[in-house]
BAGUMI-138338 format. One record per residue (C-alpha): residue number from 1; residue in three letters; x, y, z. Coordinates in steps of 0.02 Angstrom, whole numbers. Layout:
<nodes>
{NUM,'ALA',{X,Y,Z}}
...
</nodes>
This chain:
<nodes>
{1,'MET',{4251,-1095,3133}}
{2,'GLY',{4419,-1104,3171}}
{3,'ALA',{4536,-979,3084}}
{4,'THR',{4576,-817,3181}}
{5,'ALA',{4540,-637,3128}}
{6,'THR',{4625,-473,3188}}
{7,'LEU',{4530,-324,3271}}
{8,'VAL',{4597,-171,3175}}
{9,'LEU',{4558,-8,3225}}
{10,'GLY',{4491,107,3087}}
{11,'LEU',{4354,208,3039}}
{12,'LEU',{4324,149,2863}}
{13,'ALA',{4156,236,2826}}
{14,'GLY',{4137,414,2841}}
{15,'GLY',{4032,502,2963}}
{16,'THR',{3867,620,2963}}
{17,'GLY',{3919,803,3031}}
{18,'THR',{3866,873,3195}}
{19,'SER',{3717,980,3151}}
{20,'HIS',{3586,1059,3259}}
{21,'ALA',{3393,1081,3270}}
{22,'ALA',{3326,1260,3200}}
{23,'ALA',{3240,1361,3350}}
{24,'SER',{3053,1320,3271}}
{25,'LEU',{3018,1118,3297}}
{26,'PRO',{2892,1026,3194}}
{27,'CYS',{2755,1064,3299}}
{28,'ASP',{2796,1252,3298}}
{29,'ILE',{2803,1236,3105}}
{30,'TYR',{2633,1151,3086}}
{31,'GLY',{2547,1269,3219}}
{32,'ALA',{2610,1416,3149}}
{33,'ALA',{2517,1334,2979}}
{34,'GLY',{2354,1329,3063}}
{35,'THR',{2373,1120,3074}}
{36,'PRO',{2424,1100,3266}}
{37,'CYS',{2493,933,3326}}
{38,'VAL',{2383,823,3418}}
{39,'ALA',{2521,682,3454}}
{40,'ALA',{2705,720,3466}}
{41,'HIS',{2806,576,3506}}
{42,'SER',{2988,537,3513}}
{43,'THR',{3141,445,3612}}
{44,'THR',{3262,565,3528}}
{45,'ARG',{3226,752,3565}}
{46,'ALA',{3096,899,3586}}
{47,'LEU',{2949,916,3449}}
{48,'TYR',{2917,1097,3523}}
{49,'ALA',{3032,1222,3548}}
{50,'SER',{2969,1264,3724}}
{51,'PHE',{2958,1076,3772}}
{52,'ASN',{3048,1016,3929}}
{53,'GLY',{2958,865,3990}}
{54,'PRO',{2995,673,3983}}
{55,'LEU',{3009,593,3821}}
{56,'TYR',{2981,418,3859}}
{57,'GLN',{2985,298,4028}}
{58,'LEU',{3092,164,4058}}
{59,'LYS',{3065,-3,4166}}
{60,'ARG',{3209,-88,4251}}
{61,'ALA',{3211,-277,4242}}
{62,'SER',{3297,-301,4403}}
{63,'ASP',{3190,-219,4509}}
{64,'GLY',{3034,-168,4406}}
{65,'ALA',{3079,19,4443}}
{66,'VAL',{3017,157,4324}}
{67,'THR',{3103,303,4281}}
{68,'ASP',{3070,456,4138}}
{69,'VAL',{3190,520,4021}}
{70,'GLY',{3181,701,3960}}
{71,'THR',{3296,827,3868}}
{72,'LEU',{3432,907,3938}}
{73,'THR',{3369,1080,3883}}
{74,'ALA',{3195,1154,3826}}
{75,'GLY',{3189,1113,3633}}
{76,'GLY',{3327,1009,3655}}
{77,'TYR',{3383,815,3631}}
{78,'ALA',{3370,662,3772}}
{79,'ASP',{3464,644,3909}}
{80,'ALA',{3540,468,3871}}
{81,'ALA',{3646,474,4019}}
{82,'ARG',{3511,468,4131}}
{83,'GLN',{3457,313,4045}}
{84,'ASP',{3633,243,4052}}
{85,'SER',{3640,266,4227}}
{86,'PHE',{3486,195,4279}}
{87,'CYS',{3497,46,4171}}
{88,'ALA',{3685,2,4217}}
{89,'GLY',{3698,-187,4263}}
{90,'THR',{3534,-226,4204}}
{91,'THR',{3415,-230,4065}}
{92,'CYS',{3283,-90,4021}}
{93,'VAL',{3124,-84,3901}}
{94,'ILE',{3035,82,3854}}
{95,'ASN',{2882,72,3949}}
{96,'VAL',{2779,204,3891}}
{97,'ILE',{2825,357,3737}}
{98,'TYR',{2758,500,3795}}
{99,'ASP',{2648,638,3691}}
{100,'GLN',{2725,823,3685}}
{101,'SER',{2571,898,3629}}
{102,'PRO',{2435,988,3756}}
{103,'ARG',{2340,826,3718}}
{104,'HIS',{2420,707,3827}}
{105,'ASN',{2405,560,3704}}
{106,'HIS',{2540,439,3800}}
{107,'MET',{2575,276,3720}}
{108,'PRO',{2597,144,3826}}
{109,'ILE',{2640,-47,3791}}
{110,'GLU',{2497,-113,3672}}
{111,'PRO',{2383,-242,3735}}
{112,'ALA',{2324,-415,3644}}
{113,'GLY',{2215,-380,3504}}
{114,'THR',{2110,-495,3381}}
{115,'ALA',{2266,-541,3280}}
{116,'GLY',{2405,-520,3393}}
{117,'PRO',{2457,-572,3582}}
{118,'ALA',{2493,-434,3702}}
{119,'ASN',{2661,-347,3656}}
{120,'SER',{2825,-309,3746}}
{121,'GLY',{2919,-155,3745}}
{122,'VAL',{3062,-97,3650}}
{123,'PRO',{3247,-124,3709}}
{124,'ALA',{3283,26,3773}}
{125,'ASP',{3471,9,3722}}
{126,'ALA',{3463,-80,3556}}
{127,'LEU',{3464,72,3440}}
{128,'PRO',{3583,198,3488}}
{129,'VAL',{3607,349,3365}}
{130,'THR',{3665,531,3371}}
{131,'ALA',{3527,677,3352}}
{132,'GLY',{3611,844,3340}}
{133,'GLY',{3774,794,3398}}
{134,'HIS',{3700,687,3547}}
{135,'GLN',{3708,524,3597}}
{136,'VAL',{3520,456,3596}}
{137,'TYR',{3418,313,3579}}
{138,'GLY',{3287,268,3431}}
{139,'ALA',{3160,143,3464}}
{140,'SER',{3199,-30,3389}}
{141,'PHE',{3050,-148,3353}}
{142,'SER',{3085,-339,3334}}
{143,'GLY',{2898,-403,3314}}
{144,'ARG',{2786,-416,3451}}
{145,'MET',{2831,-258,3509}}
{146,'GLY',{2710,-105,3497}}
{147,'TYR',{2612,42,3594}}
{148,'ARG',{2435,96,3587}}
{149,'HIS',{2324,236,3649}}
{150,'THR',{2167,212,3619}}
{151,'ALA',{2019,358,3593}}
{152,'ALA',{2158,488,3593}}
{153,'SER',{2114,674,3620}}
{154,'GLY',{2097,780,3463}}
{155,'VAL',{2144,651,3343}}
{156,'ALA',{2023,646,3174}}
{157,'VAL',{1881,541,3175}}
{158,'ASN',{1735,510,3050}}
{159,'GLY',{1809,583,2887}}
{160,'ARG',{1896,731,2968}}
{161,'PRO',{2073,789,2882}}
{162,'GLU',{2226,766,2968}}
{163,'GLY',{2421,738,2927}}
{164,'MET',{2553,639,3006}}
{165,'TYR',{2760,601,2980}}
{166,'MET',{2863,497,3056}}
{167,'VAL',{3071,470,3034}}
{168,'THR',{3102,294,3026}}
{169,'SER',{3232,201,2938}}
{170,'GLY',{3253,98,2781}}
{171,'THR',{3376,-34,2841}}
{172,'HIS',{3270,-120,2982}}
{173,'VAL',{3117,-183,2884}}
{174,'ASN',{3018,-350,2844}}
{175,'GLY',{2872,-395,2743}}
{176,'LEU',{2759,-438,2882}}
{177,'CYS',{2601,-343,2951}}
{178,'CYS',{2613,-189,3019}}
{179,'PHE',{2734,-66,3042}}
{180,'ASP',{2619,71,3068}}
{181,'TYR',{2608,266,3158}}
{182,'GLY',{2441,343,3160}}
{183,'ASN',{2250,346,3173}}
{184,'ALA',{2186,175,3227}}
{185,'GLU',{2034,90,3292}}
{186,'VAL',{1956,103,3466}}
{187,'ARG',{1942,-68,3483}}
{188,'ILE',{2102,-175,3442}}
{189,'ALA',{2022,-249,3282}}
{190,'ASP',{1989,-230,3090}}
{191,'THR',{1814,-126,3112}}
{192,'GLY',{1803,-106,2907}}
{193,'ASN',{1881,-2,2761}}
{194,'GLY',{1925,157,2813}}
{195,'HIS',{1932,142,2988}}
{196,'MET',{2111,170,3004}}
{197,'ASP',{2230,308,2946}}
{198,'ALA',{2410,268,2978}}
{199,'ILE',{2591,271,2915}}
{200,'ASN',{2646,118,2853}}
{201,'PHE',{2834,65,2816}}
{202,'GLY',{2895,-89,2757}}
{203,'THR',{2906,-225,2608}}
{204,'GLU',{2752,-297,2595}}
{205,'CYS',{2662,-259,2431}}
{206,'TRP',{2493,-277,2485}}
{207,'PHE',{2419,-233,2307}}
{208,'PRO',{2518,-289,2165}}
{209,'PRO',{2605,-232,2055}}
{210,'CYS',{2744,-138,2165}}
{211,'SER',{2885,-49,2092}}
{212,'GLY',{3067,-99,2157}}
{213,'SER',{3086,-207,2312}}
{214,'GLY',{3047,-80,2428}}
{215,'PRO',{3018,-30,2570}}
{216,'TRP',{2888,90,2546}}
{217,'VAL',{2807,221,2636}}
{218,'GLN',{2612,182,2610}}
{219,'ALA',{2443,222,2690}}
{220,'ASP',{2364,91,2794}}
{221,'LEU',{2188,131,2788}}
{222,'GLU',{2131,-29,2846}}
{223,'ASN',{2111,-189,2741}}
{224,'GLY',{2253,-133,2628}}
{225,'LEU',{2418,-50,2598}}
{226,'PHE',{2385,75,2479}}
{227,'GLN',{2515,167,2361}}
{228,'SER',{2375,248,2266}}
{229,'ASP',{2166,259,2243}}
{230,'SER',{2196,94,2145}}
{231,'GLY',{2297,5,2293}}
{232,'TYR',{2446,-43,2187}}
{233,'SER',{2585,78,2125}}
{234,'LYS',{2561,187,1990}}
{235,'ASN',{2719,273,2017}}
{236,'PRO',{2846,152,1923}}
{237,'SER',{2993,281,1994}}
{238,'ASN',{2935,255,2163}}
{239,'THR',{3040,83,2196}}
{240,'GLY',{3073,102,2392}}
{241,'ASN',{3170,219,2510}}
{242,'SER',{3308,109,2602}}
{243,'ALA',{3403,247,2680}}
{244,'PRO',{3469,228,2847}}
{245,'PHE',{3362,364,2896}}
{246,'VAL',{3199,404,2826}}
{247,'THR',{3063,537,2823}}
{248,'ALA',{2885,457,2797}}
{249,'LEU',{2737,548,2776}}
{250,'LEU',{2545,539,2763}}
{251,'LYS',{2392,655,2739}}
{252,'ASN',{2206,627,2691}}
{253,'ASN',{2071,765,2691}}
{254,'GLY',{1953,615,2756}}
{255,'GLN',{1846,651,2609}}
{256,'ASN',{1922,627,2427}}
{257,'TYR',{2111,667,2434}}
{258,'PHE',{2277,565,2517}}
{259,'ALA',{2450,600,2484}}
{260,'ILE',{2615,500,2521}}
{261,'LYS',{2784,585,2527}}
{262,'ASP',{2958,520,2574}}
{263,'GLY',{3129,589,2589}}
{264,'ASN',{3287,541,2664}}
{265,'ALA',{3301,620,2842}}
{266,'GLN',{3475,658,2838}}
{267,'SER',{3472,780,2675}}
{268,'GLY',{3355,848,2523}}
{269,'ARG',{3183,885,2521}}
{270,'LEU',{2998,774,2518}}
{271,'THR',{2978,674,2361}}
{272,'THR',{2780,666,2322}}
{273,'GLN',{2755,476,2288}}
{274,'TYR',{2554,493,2269}}
{275,'ALA',{2435,639,2283}}
{276,'GLY',{2251,596,2208}}
{277,'PRO',{2094,526,2260}}
{278,'GLU',{2041,407,2413}}
{279,'PRO',{2045,229,2359}}
{280,'SER',{1894,181,2237}}
{281,'ARG',{1852,33,2340}}
{282,'PRO',{1698,57,2444}}
{283,'GLY',{1705,124,2623}}
{284,'TYR',{1851,255,2592}}
{285,'SER',{1774,399,2535}}
{286,'PRO',{1728,469,2662}}
{287,'MET',{1852,395,2787}}
{288,'HIS',{1781,336,2955}}
{289,'GLN',{1938,366,3069}}
{290,'GLU',{1904,324,3241}}
{291,'GLY',{2051,425,3326}}
{292,'SER',{2166,315,3436}}
{293,'ILE',{2345,313,3401}}
{294,'VAL',{2456,165,3364}}
{295,'LEU',{2645,123,3327}}
{296,'GLY',{2730,-46,3284}}
{297,'THR',{2594,-138,3248}}
{298,'GLY',{2416,-156,3126}}
{299,'GLY',{2240,-78,3199}}
{300,'ASP',{2224,-265,3247}}
{301,'ASN',{2387,-297,3320}}
{302,'SER',{2456,-372,3197}}
{303,'ASN',{2617,-382,3254}}
{304,'GLY',{2759,-476,3146}}
{305,'SER',{2840,-323,3085}}
{306,'ILE',{3015,-244,3133}}
{307,'GLY',{3056,-62,3118}}
{308,'SER',{3120,83,3183}}
{309,'PHE',{3055,252,3243}}
{310,'PHE',{3147,421,3306}}
{311,'GLU',{3002,527,3315}}
{312,'GLY',{2829,577,3227}}
{313,'VAL',{2684,685,3250}}
{314,'MET',{2497,690,3208}}
{315,'THR',{2412,856,3152}}
{316,'SER',{2221,905,3160}}
{317,'GLY',{2186,976,2999}}
{318,'LEU',{2260,939,2832}}
{319,'PRO',{2467,1036,2829}}
{320,'THR',{2509,1130,2690}}
{321,'ASP',{2662,1066,2573}}
{322,'ALA',{2768,1212,2605}}
{323,'ALA',{2728,1171,2815}}
{324,'ASP',{2785,973,2774}}
{325,'ASP',{2943,1046,2673}}
{326,'ALA',{2977,1152,2820}}
{327,'VAL',{2967,998,2943}}
{328,'GLN',{3072,915,2843}}
{329,'ALA',{3201,1053,2822}}
{330,'ASN',{3210,1043,3028}}
{331,'VAL',{3221,858,3020}}
{332,'VAL',{3369,862,2901}}
{333,'SER',{3459,990,3016}}
{334,'VAL',{3445,867,3171}}
{335,'GLY',{3594,775,3079}}
{336,'TYR',{3529,597,3115}}
{337,'GLY',{3672,481,3126}}
{338,'ALA',{3752,309,3147}}
{339,'PRO',{3842,322,3334}}
{340,'SER',{3990,439,3338}}
{341,'PRO',{4145,349,3330}}
{342,'VAL',{4301,349,3449}}
{343,'ALA',{4473,346,3390}}
{344,'GLY',{4594,245,3480}}
{345,'GLY',{4683,61,3458}}
{346,'THR',{4584,-9,3608}}
{347,'LEU',{4421,-109,3628}}
{348,'GLY',{4346,41,3712}}
{349,'ALA',{4149,72,3709}}
{350,'GLY',{4128,204,3549}}
{351,'SER',{4286,163,3454}}
{352,'THR',{4258,93,3283}}
{353,'MET',{4345,-64,3224}}
{354,'SER',{4367,-195,3080}}
{355,'LEU',{4402,-372,3078}}
{356,'ARG',{4531,-435,2972}}
{357,'ALA',{4590,-623,2934}}
{358,'THR',{4774,-670,2994}}
{359,'THR',{4762,-832,2906}}
{360,'PRO',{4938,-825,2793}}
{361,'GLY',{4890,-761,2622}}
{362,'TYR',{4718,-690,2675}}
{363,'THR',{4769,-542,2769}}
{364,'ASP',{4691,-391,2654}}
{365,'ARG',{4520,-498,2682}}
{366,'TYR',{4407,-405,2809}}
{367,'VAL',{4245,-458,2895}}
{368,'ARG',{4091,-365,2832}}
{369,'HIS',{3920,-402,2838}}
{370,'GLN',{3814,-463,2655}}
{371,'ALA',{3639,-503,2667}}
{372,'ASN',{3641,-516,2864}}
{373,'SER',{3779,-637,2863}}
{374,'ALA',{3951,-606,2896}}
{375,'VAL',{4086,-630,2760}}
{376,'THR',{4255,-585,2735}}
{377,'SER',{4291,-474,2575}}
{378,'VAL',{4463,-407,2500}}
{379,'VAL',{4520,-203,2560}}
{380,'SER',{4562,-120,2398}}
{381,'SER',{4588,83,2366}}
{382,'GLY',{4433,50,2246}}
{383,'SER',{4314,7,2366}}
{384,'SER',{4143,88,2381}}
{385,'ALA',{4080,187,2540}}
{386,'LEU',{3934,57,2565}}
{387,'ASP',{4068,-76,2578}}
{388,'LYS',{4188,-3,2700}}
{389,'GLY',{4037,49,2802}}
{390,'ASP',{3980,-136,2812}}
{391,'ALA',{4143,-185,2864}}
{392,'SER',{4151,-49,3020}}
{393,'TRP',{4094,-125,3172}}
{394,'ILE',{4060,16,3331}}
{395,'VAL',{4124,-71,3496}}
{396,'ARG',{3980,-51,3619}}
{397,'ARG',{3978,-119,3801}}
{398,'GLY',{3929,-302,3801}}
{399,'LEU',{3747,-328,3795}}
{400,'ALA',{3752,-482,3909}}
{401,'ASN',{3904,-414,4011}}
{402,'ALA',{3970,-233,4043}}
{403,'SER',{4146,-310,4055}}
{404,'CYS',{4140,-347,3882}}
{405,'VAL',{4087,-289,3720}}
{406,'SER',{3977,-304,3565}}
{407,'PHE',{3994,-259,3387}}
{408,'GLU',{3858,-144,3325}}
{409,'SER',{3848,-122,3137}}
{410,'ARG',{3906,61,3062}}
{411,'ASN',{3788,48,2922}}
{412,'TYR',{3644,-30,3007}}
{413,'PRO',{3622,65,3173}}
{414,'GLY',{3549,-58,3290}}
{415,'ASP',{3611,-226,3223}}
{416,'PHE',{3752,-305,3312}}
{417,'LEU',{3875,-451,3254}}
{418,'ARG',{3804,-605,3326}}
{419,'HIS',{3831,-785,3297}}
{420,'TYR',{3692,-918,3288}}
{421,'ASN',{3683,-1085,3237}}
{422,'TYR',{3871,-1103,3201}}
{423,'GLN',{3873,-924,3104}}
{424,'LEU',{3915,-759,3123}}
{425,'LEU',{3781,-649,3082}}
{426,'ARG',{3698,-460,3066}}
{427,'GLN',{3543,-438,3158}}
{428,'PRO',{3446,-324,3247}}
{429,'MET',{3458,-323,3435}}
{430,'ASP',{3287,-395,3500}}
{431,'GLY',{3319,-377,3687}}
{432,'THR',{3291,-552,3746}}
{433,'ALA',{3439,-640,3844}}
{434,'VAL',{3500,-755,3697}}
{435,'PHE',{3526,-637,3583}}
{436,'ARG',{3619,-513,3712}}
{437,'ALA',{3724,-652,3754}}
{438,'ASP',{3760,-720,3578}}
{439,'ALA',{3804,-532,3539}}
{440,'THR',{3936,-510,3685}}
{441,'PHE',{4131,-554,3667}}
{442,'CYS',{4240,-558,3815}}
{443,'PRO',{4417,-519,3803}}
{444,'ARG',{4547,-651,3854}}
{445,'PRO',{4719,-684,3881}}
{446,'ALA',{4820,-752,3726}}
{447,'ARG',{4884,-921,3725}}
{448,'THR',{5063,-855,3649}}
{449,'ALA',{5123,-681,3655}}
{450,'ARG',{5064,-619,3493}}
{451,'ALA',{4885,-545,3538}}
{452,'PRO',{4737,-552,3646}}
{453,'ARG',{4582,-653,3615}}
{454,'SER',{4398,-640,3626}}
{455,'ARG',{4253,-762,3647}}
{456,'PRO',{4067,-758,3635}}
{457,'THR',{3986,-778,3810}}
{458,'THR',{3888,-916,3713}}
{459,'THR',{3965,-1047,3603}}
{460,'PRO',{3873,-1194,3526}}
{461,'THR',{3954,-1363,3558}}
{462,'GLY',{4081,-1398,3436}}
{463,'SER',{4103,-1209,3362}}
{464,'SER',{4236,-1086,3392}}
{465,'ALA',{4221,-922,3388}}
{466,'THR',{4397,-851,3451}}
{467,'THR',{4475,-694,3377}}
{468,'ARG',{4637,-619,3403}}
{469,'THR',{4665,-439,3429}}
{470,'ARG',{4791,-314,3381}}
{471,'SER',{4799,-127,3373}}
{472,'THR',{4877,-95,3190}}
{473,'SER',{4845,67,3038}}
{474,'PRO',{4674,5,2960}}
{475,'PRO',{4693,20,2760}}
{476,'THR',{4647,171,2670}}
{477,'GLU',{4498,85,2592}}
{478,'GLY',{4368,-42,2639}}
{479,'PRO',{4319,-218,2573}}
{480,'THR',{4243,-257,2414}}
{481,'PRO',{4116,-392,2410}}
{482,'SER',{4203,-554,2361}}
{483,'THR',{4198,-749,2404}}
{484,'ALA',{4326,-832,2500}}
{485,'PRO',{4389,-987,2430}}
{486,'PRO',{4350,-1149,2522}}
{487,'HIS',{4533,-1160,2609}}
{488,'GLY',{4525,-963,2646}}
{489,'PRO',{4499,-877,2809}}
{490,'THR',{4360,-901,2900}}
{491,'THR',{4278,-764,3052}}
</nodes>
């Protein structure tokens, strides 16, 4: 791709304001309502006001060493700086996600099951976000990644009531099975209807018809992703939730009732998408839960799904609607958002840049992502906030080389600009060495005095991905979707 582009400093999309968690955190809320947490997992924050232990364990590629990442303060947010220091100059995976509840239902990486091979841990640096104004990391799953605690302590079995929620993302999903969090089988196998009770989030419509294109919060009750007692959607307004941060909630009395709720984890209240009888098919009323905990895969380790995980809990007993609402209010108070941008006209980590074409006659075009590809679009004063965000890239330390840079999507935290098969794409970072290299761009001296250039660390034979950089004022508005003419600028 032979034309050049300019990296222009500019925050084209507004950020989420900093907020702080309330004194009473989700497990305090559920406990006070008589439905205590039996599992509480998060890579971003404490879920009890008094918790000050480890959130997750890192394993380093260079020497196999492990270390724990805890909170900055009791009831506070993850100490991301400890991760950055421990993983400097190498890569890390999340090896264990610790349970903050007194039950100690910690989740190691899931082994093989009857429907999928052994899993890998998620790359520890793939999903930088902010929470409570702090830089933290979510867990980004890209297939064949999962965690499991078999025969967990205190988790509902044989038709007992329970509730659960997770904070996930509507921008990193697919239609493969199964991005789940919740109650699963002790043996990593499908043992029959009603032997699971887990939140599922994705675009797989198991029982058509489904309204819209998703992603939907569904109940994975084994052998089906249910949106109602009939399986298929009975709610035409439930077309899915594609917000960057989504609260997904499921509760089940284990006998004759279950409910599905969702909400924007950044604002507003929960919406009940279904509340009614258990599925009418045999085996679901009563339920036959087995009491394990799964994250990122199906009960039999069907592990083709992708997804994001920031926090989640499971309760003993059926939570009240009032407790659910209070938990959602607390989640919103956290202020989950994309990584905080840093002002400045350089390629410094944390700064937000836009890539502008320099081909004469097309300098009003900027690189933005659209349908997972990078395209050029015209910048105008009437552009939408979505388009402005799509054309904004957060500069990160190079995923493959710390002296170089990588560009993370402003609207899709955890997705990076990557070159592949002679194209530029926006894709979720999967932690592989190939992806890291494809998404790393190294500044080089210019051939002329006009501007410095950058080149990816891997360039396919016959392709060119050179860019010119220049610090100029950004446009006041971002781009609108358009298609460049055949001889227009490319990226």
